[in-house]
N, C-alpha and C positions, 0 to 999 in steps of 0.2 A: 289840143286837146289830148289829155293821155289817154295812155291804155286802160287803168285799172289803180283805182284808188281805195286803198283797204280804211276803214273807220272803227275804231272799236269805241264802247260806251254807246251805241246806234242810238240805243231806247232812254236813254236820260234827256233830259228837258234840253242842253245842252245840243248834243248828238243829235235830237232829233230836227232840231234847228237849223241841220247845217245837212241833212240828206237831202235835199231836193236839191240846194245849189249845189253841192258836190255830185252830182248823181249829170249834170250837166255840166260839170268842165272834162271828165272822163268814158270809155265805150262801154267800162264796166265798176260799178260801184258793187264793191264785196262789205255790208254792213255785219258788226258784229258785235253781241252784247250775251251777257246769262242768259237774260229771259227772250221770250217768245217775240218775234215781230211785232209791235203795237199796231199797225194797219197797211195796208195796200203798199205795194212797194213800186217802185219805179220801173220803165219798162226795160233798164239796164242793168237795176239793180235785185242781189241776193241777197240770201238773211244766215247769217251763221248764227248758229248757239253753241259758245265755247270761252272755256275759264283763260283771261290774258295769262295767268299764271301757270299753264302747262304749255309746255311747247309742244308739246304734241298736238296739241290741239289746234294752234295759233300756227307754226310751220306752214304748213299746209295751205292756209287761207292766203300766207302771203306772195305765192308763186306769181309771177308774172307780174305786181304791184312795183309803178313807179313811183308811188307815193300814200305814205300811212299817216293817219291822222288819230292821233289815240288819246282820246278822252274819257277811256274806261277808267274808273276807281271811287275809291269810298270818297266822297266830295265834301267832307265833315273830319273832326278829330275823335280819335277812337286812343285805345291803348295804342300800345307800338304793336303789342302779340296778335291785333284785328287789324291792321294796315300792314302788317309785312308782306303778307300773299298779294292782295286786290295795287297794292299801291307802291310797292318797292319791286319783289318779285315778277310780278305784269309788266313793269317796266322793264328789264332786264330783256328779260323773253319775248317783248316788242320788239326791242332794236337789235336784237341777235337773231331773231327770225329775218326782219327788215332787213338786214345783214347780208344773211346766208339768200336771200332772196335775188338778191341786186337793187336794192331800193336804192332809189335817191336819196329822196326826204322824209324826215320824216315830226309829225309837226306837233307839239306835243298841247294840251290844258296844264299848265304849269297854274300859278296861282300867288297872287302878291302877296300868299302866308309865307311864300321862300323869305319876302325881305319884310313882313308883317312888323318887327320889332323897332323899325327905322320909322322914326317921328315923322307925323303927317307934316309937319312946317321943315323937313329936312330941305325941300327939293330937289330932291333924288332920280338922277336916271338911270339909264341901262346898264350904268357900269358897277354899278352901287354892293355895295359885295352880299354876301348871303346875311340873314337874321331871321329864320325861323321863328316861329309865334310858337309852334305847337308842332305835334309828332307829327300830323299833316300835313305842315309847312317843312316839317325834315322829308318829309316823301318825293317832295318839289325839290328840295335842292339836291337829292338824292338822283335824282331823273337830272335835273338840269346840268348834272357835274357827268352822269353817262351820256348824256346828248353831249356834250363837248369832246368827250374822251371817245366816243364813236365818230363824230369829225375828223379829230386830231389822230387817230391810230388808224383807221376805217376808213377815213374819204365819206361817211354816212351824214348827211347835212341835216339840220334840226334845225328847229323854228320853236321856242318857248314862247307860249304864251302869257301871261304872266296875267290872267284874270279878276277883276274884282267884282264890282257889285252886277253880276251880270242878271237880272231881272227887266219886267215887262215897262216899269216902271221906274223910279225910284222911290226908296219904300223909307227915310230917315234921311236925317241931318248929312249923315258922312255922304249918303251916297250921295249929293250933291257935288262931292270930287270925284267918288271911284262908280258912279254908273256907268254901266256898259249896255245898250241896248241890242235888242236882237238880230236888229239888221246892219248893226256895226260890230258886233260877233259876228255874223256872214264876212261883211268889208273884209277884216281880220283875216280869216281862214281863207276867203280868196285870194288873198293878196301873198299871205304865207305860201300857198301851195303853187302861186303863178310864177312868181317871182323867178328869173332864172336863175339867179344865184343868190345863194341865202351865206354857206358855210354853217358858223354854229350863230343864233344870236337871239336874244331874247327881247320882246317888246311888249310893253303895259296895254294890257285889256280893260282899257276905259274907252270911255263914247268925248266929244271933244265938249267938255266942261271946262264955265270958265273956270270953275274951282277945282279941275284935276290937279293932285297931290305929286305928281311924278310928269317925265319928261319919255318922251320917246326921240326926241330930237336925234339925237346917235345912229336910229332905224332907220331914217326916212329914206332910205335906199328900198324899204319893202314897199311903199306906197300907197301904205295905211293911211285912209285920210276919214278919222269918222265925220258924221254928219248930225249926229245927235247933241243933245245941249241938256243939260239935269236941270239951268236954269230957268227952264220956262217951268217948273216945277217950283222956283225957290220960294216964292211967295205963299205956297201954299202949305210947302210944311214946315217952315220955318214960323209960323201961324200956330201951329200946331205944337211944336218943338218947347218942352221944358229947356228949364235955366242950366246952360251948359258948366260943367266941371273938369278945370284944366288939368287936375289932380288926379280922374280917370283914366289908367290906360286906354280904356275901349273908346276915347274920346281922341287919344292924343297921339295915338300909335296906327301905322297904316295898318297892322292887321285889325284894324276895330275890337270886338270883342273877344276874339282868338287872342286878341295881346292880355287880355286879364284873367281867362279863365283859367282852371289848371288844367295839368298836364291830362290827358285822357279824354278830359268832359267836353260834351259838343258843343262848337264854338253857332255853329246854327242858331242854338234856341237862345245863345244870346243875342243873336243879333235879330230873333223876333222879337227880344225883351224888349229890345230897343227900337223895333217899328212901332211897336204900341205908343212909345213917346216919340217918335218921330225924332 
């Protein structure tokens, strides 16, 4: 049992899915967001409204923390200027504050978009070099490199979760390979938190999909064993799908629509459009 965990981005869709499990892994859970608490808190949970790009707001919240789960960010492509504070500067603030507080590890919500320009059929593993597909993806590359730097220079461990399609159910043909179910998200974060040692590592946030385009073989030591499989939805999704276009980067690159949108324009809007056509 950990003494204290700090969770940022606690009001987001993914952060909200983690709060209950994290509260059972520690004596004290401090949930942080720029929004007010969305509902009742766990008995050992406190809620703090704070901007993660402001050191004076974040540093006091880190006092006594053993583990930090950093999910706060804008979760879509924007202009570089719009992403600078919430996605770049906030990462520095969180890592520096965690280091000053003597935390042991930061678990970070990275993204497939850090490697989104890799070809889907390349079969990459966790050693693949960064190939961001957007400024958003670039922010994930920056934070992964920051995490490695703080491990190698300051001994602060980090597990960077390259999250793919984190939805309740797979929404389109791409998600037959990239889906991450909510239960598997919780399992992955749980293993990232309770693994005895991690150093710096990255792990792909995908479920046990038959068509998964990436491999976690090199981080088996984390013990992440996903249990859900998008193949259960394949027949329904494929029956509604249009004819694929092998010349379309949105269908041939790991980042999906993020790989084809102009820099600064929403990739989520492209995913929504893809979902309409399955």
